[in-house]
C-alpha positions in Angstrom: 21.4 48.9 17.6 21.6 49.7 13.9 18.9 48.7 11.4 21.3 46.2 9.8 22.2 44.7 13.2 18.5 44.4 14.1 17.8 42.5 10.8 20.7 40.1 11.5 19.4 39.6 15.0 15.9 38.9 13.8 17.2 36.4 11.2 19.2 34.6 13.9 16.1 34.5 16.2 14.0 33.2 13.3 16.5 30.5 12.5 16.7 29.6 16.2 12.9 29.4 16.5 12.7 27.2 13.4 15.4 24.9 14.8 13.4 24.5 18.0 10.2 23.7 16.0 12.1 21.2 13.8 13.8 19.6 16.7 10.5 19.2 18.5 8.9 16.9 16.0 10.2 13.4 15.3 12.5 13.2 12.3 11.5 10.2 10.1 14.0 8.4 7.9 13.0 6.9 4.6 13.4 3.1 4.5 15.5 1.4 1.9 13.8 1.1 -1.4 15.0 -0.4 -4.7 12.0 0.8 -6.6 11.6 4.3 -8.2 8.7 6.6 -7.5 7.6 6.0 -11.1 7.3 2.3 -10.4 5.3 3.0 -7.3 2.8 4.9 -9.5 2.6 2.1 -12.1 2.0 -0.5 -9.4 -0.6 1.6 -7.6 -2.4 2.5 -10.8 -2.8 -1.1 -11.8 -3.9 -2.2 -8.4 -6.4 0.7 -8.1 -8.0 -0.2 -11.4 -8.7 -3.6 -10.0 -10.0 -2.3 -6.7 -12.5 0.0 -8.5 -13.6 -2.9 -10.6 -14.1 -5.3 -7.7 -15.2 -3.0 -4.8 -18.6 -1.3 -4.5 -17.5 2.3 -5.2 -19.7 5.1 -3.9 -20.5 7.5 -6.7 -22.3 10.2 -4.7 -20.8 13.4 -5.9 -21.0 15.3 -2.6 -19.3 12.4 -0.7 -16.6 12.1 -3.4 -15.9 15.9 -3.4 -15.8 16.0 0.4 -13.3 13.1 0.7 -11.1 14.6 -2.1 -11.1 17.9 -0.2 -9.8 16.2 2.9 -7.2 14.4 1.0 -6.0 17.4 -1.0 -5.7 19.3 2.3 -3.3 16.7 3.6 -1.3 16.5 0.3 -0.9 20.2 0.3 1.1 20.1 3.6 3.1 17.0 2.8 6.9 17.5 3.0 8.2 18.5 -0.5 11.1 16.0 -0.2 8.6 13.2 0.2 5.8 14.4 -2.1 6.9 13.1 -5.5 5.6 15.1 -8.5 4.7 11.9 -10.3 2.3 10.7 -7.7 -1.4 10.3 -8.8 -3.5 11.0 -5.7 -7.1 10.0 -5.6 -9.5 9.5 -2.6 -12.3 7.1 -3.2 -15.3 6.2 -0.9 -16.2 2.5 -0.7 -19.6 1.1 0.3 -18.3 -1.5 2.8 -19.2 -1.5 6.4 -15.9 -2.6 7.9 -13.7 0.0 9.6 -11.0 0.2 7.0 -9.0 2.4 4.7 -5.9 1.7 2.6 -3.6 3.6 0.2 -1.7 2.0 -2.7 1.8 2.9 -3.8 1.8 6.1 -5.8 -1.2 7.7 -4.3 -4.6 6.0 -4.7 -6.5 5.9 -1.4 -9.8 4.1 -0.6 -11.9 4.8 2.5 -14.7 2.5 3.5 -18.0 3.9 4.9 -17.4 2.0 8.1 -14.6 4.4 8.9 -17.1 7.3 8.7 -19.7 5.4 10.7 -17.2 4.8 13.5 -15.7 8.3 13.6 -16.9 10.9 16.1 -15.4 13.8 14.2 -13.8 14.8 10.9 -10.5 14.9 12.6 -10.7 11.2 13.3 -11.3 10.4 9.6 -8.6 12.8 8.6 -6.2 11.1 11.0 -6.6 7.7 9.4 -6.2 9.3 6.0 -3.0 11.1 7.1 -1.7 7.8 8.4 -2.4 6.1 5.0 -1.0 9.0 3.1 2.2 8.7 5.2 2.6 5.1 4.0 2.5 6.5 0.4 4.9 9.4 1.1 7.4 7.1 2.9 6.9 4.5 0.2 6.3 1.7 2.6 4.6 -0.5 0.1 7.6 -0.9 -2.2 9.9 -0.8 0.8 8.2 -4.0 2.0 8.9 -5.6 -1.4 12.5 -4.4 -1.2 12.9 -5.9 2.2 11.4 -9.2 1.0 14.1 -9.3 -1.7 11.7 -11.2 -3.8 12.8 -11.2 -7.5 9.3 -12.0 -8.9 8.0 -8.8 -7.4 9.8 -6.9 -10.1 7.7 -4.6 -12.2 6.4 -6.3 -15.3 6.1 -9.7 -13.4 3.3 -8.8 -11.1 0.5 -10.8 -12.7 0.3 -14.2 -11.1 3.4 -13.6 -9.1 2.0 -13.3 -5.6 1.2 -16.6 -3.9 -1.1 -14.7 -1.6 -2.8 -16.3 1.4 -3.3 -19.9 2.1 -6.9 -20.1 3.2 -8.1 -20.4 6.7 -7.5 -18.5 9.9 -8.5 -15.0 10.7 -7.2 -13.7 7.3 -10.0 -15.4 5.4 -9.7 -17.4 2.3 -8.0 -17.5 -1.1 -4.7 -17.7 -2.8 -4.0 -14.6 -4.8 -3.3 -15.7 -8.4 -3.1 -13.7 -11.6 -4.0 -10.5 -9.8 -2.2 -7.2 -9.6 -4.2 -6.5 -6.4 -2.8 -9.7 -5.0 0.3 -7.7 -4.5 -1.5 -6.1 -1.5 -1.0 -9.2 0.6 2.7 -8.3 0.8 2.8 -4.6 0.1 0.1 -3.5 2.4 0.8 -5.6 5.4 3.1 -3.3 7.4 5.4 -4.0 10.2 5.3 -2.2 13.5 8.2 0.0 12.6 6.5 1.3 9.5 3.3 1.7 11.5 4.9 4.0 14.0 6.5 6.0 11.2 3.1 6.5 9.6 1.6 7.4 13.0 4.2 10.1 13.6 4.2 11.6 10.1 0.4 11.4 10.0 0.3 13.4 13.3 2.6 16.0 11.7 0.5 16.3 8.6 -2.7 16.7 10.7 -1.2 19.6 12.7 -0.1 21.4 9.5 -3.5 20.9 8.0 -5.3 22.4 11.1 -6.3 19.2 12.9 -5.5 18.1 16.4 -3.3 14.9 16.1 -4.9 13.5 19.3 -7.9 12.7 17.1 -5.8 10.1 15.4 -5.1 8.5 18.8 -8.9 8.6 19.5 -9.7 6.8 16.3 -7.1 4.1 17.0 -8.8 3.6 20.4 -12.1 3.2 18.6 -10.7 0.7 16.2 -9.0 -1.2 19.0 -12.4 -1.5 20.9 -13.7 -3.4 17.8 -11.2 -6.1 18.4 -13.0 -7.1 21.5 -15.8 -8.5 19.4 -15.8 -11.7 17.3 -13.2 -10.6 14.9 -10.6 -7.9 14.5 -11.4 -4.9 12.2 -9.9 -5.2 8.7 -7.6 -2.2 9.4 -5.8 -4.0 12.2 -5.1 -7.1 10.1 -2.6 -5.1 7.9 -1.7 -2.3 10.4 -0.4 -4.0 13.6 -0.3 -1.9 16.8 3.2 -0.8 17.5 2.2 -0.4 21.2 1.6 2.7 23.3 0.0 4.4 20.3 -2.0 6.9 22.3 1.1 7.8 24.4 3.5 8.5 21.6 1.0 10.2 19.3 0.0 12.5 22.2 3.6 13.2 23.0 4.2 14.1 19.3 1.1 16.3 19.3 2.6 18.3 22.3 5.7 19.1 20.2 3.6 20.4 17.2 1.9 23.7 16.5 -1.6 23.2 15.0 -2.2 25.5 12.1 -5.4 27.6 11.6 -8.2 25.1 12.5 -9.8 23.5 9.5 -13.5 24.0 8.8 -15.1 20.8 9.9 -18.7 21.9 9.6 -19.5 19.5 6.7 -18.8 16.3 8.6 -22.3 15.6 10.0 -23.9 16.3 6.6 -21.6 13.7 5.0 -22.3 11.2 7.7 -26.0 11.6 7.0 -25.4 11.0 3.3 -23.5 7.8 4.0 -26.3 6.6 6.2 -28.8 7.2 3.4 -26.9 4.9 1.0 -28.2 1.3 1.0 -25.6 -1.1 2.6 -23.8 -3.6 0.4 -25.6 -6.9 -0.2 -24.8 -9.4 2.5 -23.9 -12.1 -0.1 -21.5 -9.8 -1.9 -18.1 -11.4 -1.5 -16.6 -8.0 -1.5 -18.2 -7.4 1.9 -16.3 -10.3 3.5 -14.5 -9.5 6.7 -11.0 -10.4 7.5 -8.1 -9.4 5.3 -9.5 -7.4 2.3 -6.6 -8.2 0.1 -7.2 -12.0 0.5 -10.9 -12.2 0.2 -10.9 -10.8 -3.3 -7.7 -12.2 -4.8 -8.1 -15.9 -5.4 -10.3 -18.5 -7.0 -13.9 -17.5 -7.1 -17.2 -19.3 -7.7 -20.5 -20.2 -6.1 -20.9 -21.0 -2.4 -20.5 -24.7 -1.9 -22.9 -25.6 0.9 -22.6 -24.0 4.3 -19.2 -23.9 6.0 -19.4 -25.2 9.5 -21.8 -27.9 8.6 -20.4 -31.5 8.4 -18.3 -32.4 5.4 -18.9 -36.0 4.2 -16.2 -38.4 3.0 -15.7 -38.2 -0.8 -17.8 -40.5 -3.0 -16.0 -43.6 -4.3 -16.4 -42.3 -7.8 -13.7 -40.1 -9.3 -13.8 -38.1 -12.6 -11.0 -37.0 -14.9 -10.4 -33.2 -15.1 -8.2 -31.3 -17.5 -6.5 -28.2 -16.2 -4.6 -27.2 -19.3 -1.1 -28.1 -18.2 -2.2 -31.0 -16.0 -4.8 -33.8 -15.7 -6.0 -35.4 -12.5 -8.8 -37.5 -11.1 -11.0 -35.8 -8.4 -14.0 -37.0 -6.4 -17.1 -36.9 -8.6 -19.1 -35.0 -6.0 -16.6 -32.1 -5.5 -17.4 -28.7 -7.1 -14.8 -27.0 -9.4 -14.0 -23.4 -8.7 -11.8 -21.6 -11.3 -9.5 -18.7 -10.7 -7.1 -16.8 -13.0 -4.2 -19.2 -12.4 -5.7 -21.8 -10.2 -8.6 -24.2 -9.8 -10.1 -25.7 -6.7 -12.2 -28.8 -6.1 -14.3 -28.4 -3.0 -16.6 -30.8 -1.2 -20.1 -29.8 0.0 -19.9 -27.3 2.9 -16.2 -26.6 2.1 -16.4 -23.0 0.8 -18.6 -20.0 1.5 -19.6 -17.4 4.1 -18.9 -18.0 7.8 -19.2 -15.3 10.5 -19.0 -12.6 7.9 -16.0 -13.8 6.0 -15.5 -16.0 2.9 -13.7 -19.2 3.9 -12.3 -22.2 2.2 -12.0 -25.0 4.7 -11.8 -28.3 2.8 -10.5 -29.4 -0.6 -7.6 -29.2 -3.1 -6.2 -26.5 -5.3 -4.0 -26.7 -8.4 -2.1 -23.5 -9.5 0.8 -21.8 -11.1 3.3 -19.4 -9.6 6.0 -17.3 -11.3 9.1 -18.6 -9.4 11.9 -16.7 -7.9 14.6 -19.0 -9.2 15.2 -22.3 -11.1 16.2 -24.1 -7.9 13.0 -25.9 -6.8 13.6 -25.7 -3.1 14.5 -22.1 -3.2 11.6 -21.2 -5.4 9.2 -23.1 -3.2 10.4 -21.6 0.0 10.4 -18.0 -1.4 6.8 -18.4 -2.5 5.8 -19.9 0.8 7.5 -17.1 2.7 5.4 -14.7 0.7 2.3 -16.7 1.6 3.2 -16.5 5.3 3.4 -12.7 5.1 -0.4 -12.6 5.1 -0.9 -15.7 7.3 0.8 -15.0 10.7 -0.5 -18.3 12.1 0.9 -20.4 9.2 3.8 -22.6 10.3 5.7 -25.7 9.3 4.2 -29.0 10.4 7.2 -31.3 9.6 10.2 -31.5 7.3 10.0 -31.0 3.5 10.5 -34.2 1.5 11.4 -35.1 -2.0 9.1 -37.2 -4.2 7.8 -37.1 -7.8 4.8 -35.6 -9.6 4.3 -37.1 -13.1 7.9 -38.4 -13.0 9.3 -35.0 -12.2 11.2 -34.0 -9.1 8.9 -32.4 -6.6 8.9 -31.1 -3.0 6.2 -31.7 -0.4 5.8 -29.1 2.4 3.6 -29.9 5.4 2.1 -26.8 7.0 -0.5 -26.0 9.7 -2.7 -23.0 10.2 -5.5 -21.7 12.3 -8.8 -22.9 10.9 -11.8 -20.6 10.6 -13.8 -23.5 12.0 -11.7 -23.4 15.2 -8.6 -25.5 16.0 -6.0 -26.4 13.5 -6.1 -27.0 9.7 -3.5 -29.0 7.8 -2.2 -27.5 4.6 0.1 -29.7 2.4 1.7 -28.1 -0.6 3.4 -30.0 -3.4 5.5 -28.2 -6.0 7.4 -29.0 -9.2 8.6 -27.1 -12.3 6.9 -27.0 -15.7 9.1 -27.0 -18.7 8.9 -23.3 -19.1 10.1 -22.8 -15.5 6.7 -22.0 -14.0 6.1 -23.4 -10.6 3.2 -25.9 -10.5 1.6 -26.7 -7.1 -1.0 -29.0 -5.7 -2.4 -28.0 -2.4 -4.6 -29.9 0.1 -6.6 -28.3 2.9 -8.5 -29.9 5.7 -9.3 -29.2 9.4 -7.5 -31.6 11.8 -10.9 -33.2 12.8 -11.6 -34.3 9.2 -8.0 -35.2 8.1 -8.4 -39.0 8.2 -11.7 -38.7 6.3 -10.2 -36.9 3.3 -6.6 -38.3 3.4 -7.3 -41.3 1.0 -8.9 -38.9 -1.6 -5.9 -36.5 -1.3 -3.5 -39.4 -2.0 -5.5 -40.7 -4.9 -5.6 -37.2 -6.5 -1.8 -36.8 -6.0 -1.1 -40.2 -7.6 -3.3 -39.3 -10.6 -1.7 -36.0 -11.5 -0.2 -35.9 -15.0 1.6 -32.9 -16.3 0.8 -32.3 -20.0 3.0 -29.4 -20.9 5.4 -30.2 -23.8 8.7 -31.7 -22.9 
């Protein structure tokens, strides 16, 4: 055979071999997305700034350098067609004990120390990081927003736009108001199809970076074991199991060639460094369990008694309160708790720590939401649908009805949810428009067992509401 023929034959053999390798791994299709990569970066940058402000960030240089090295190793092998040049990658350790990690649109990633504590090897941590990086590369965050077709998720309208989570249930408490990071309740709660995509691409990234993808399956098994306790790990609350994870990740691993094994000798040293760092304070609300996006996104204030202890009927005395665009009368013995775009009034034992999470179990809330339209019913339902994204147990508890708030057309929506105290809680939401088009809401919250006790106060508060924006 001539030299030229040999070269042609070798080229053909190489092409055939490459085709076999490419056909062996699962091909992953980018989901529909109306956002640009530049918008992903802007959204992620704003959200990351709030995370760094609110979370207990670990500043140990050795840990930070180590985590960045792992992240950079994965980024280096990311498919060029997915790895946008505008992305701003960062890999930040967080001093929280829950098994959790999350990545924001455009590149920022946060890994909690609980992930390192639970991992048996560097490959298991890298596996979760590869999974989170895959969400960034596949742009799942803004794809979620696109799928929701929610106009007030548009860039430039993020602040105060997300309704967040109606309190109660396993997700914890708070309605995300006036918070860029409140966007996480929708953007970071992935469906099972996106989860499987991130699993498979994550396995491919691991193999290219010199790690056995089976370590990812092992870590998922460790996380799943935690769900056998009193509560699910944070990670599972926003990353639902697509089913048969170990099976399909193992199958994907068999189709991949692992690159030169990575040097994992530094893992035990870093685990020791993590162990030497004092744990976060138990009363730090940032250490609440449940959904991390919810527990840091809404109204804040002091603990009001001890949730789980009896809540007394309101006192017969009411006091006038001024919320800027509204006035109302509330029970004199209820505690005000102010948020960025909301205010709550809570009875004794109605807000605080319970089983490791911050819960809001009794009381009322007034707030503002940037609406999706000028049609009241459509704006209300769009907002409540966004709320339901982070509250899988939230459901209708009857028909919507028309009435009036301060002589303006309003809609009342009865809802039910799982209560952190056990059983069912009733959530009733009343909405109307302010003159400038902002959606004003009044929300009542009470466990079923205490509903009759608080119902008279709820009615008196509703009848007292006066909207004071100029007409």
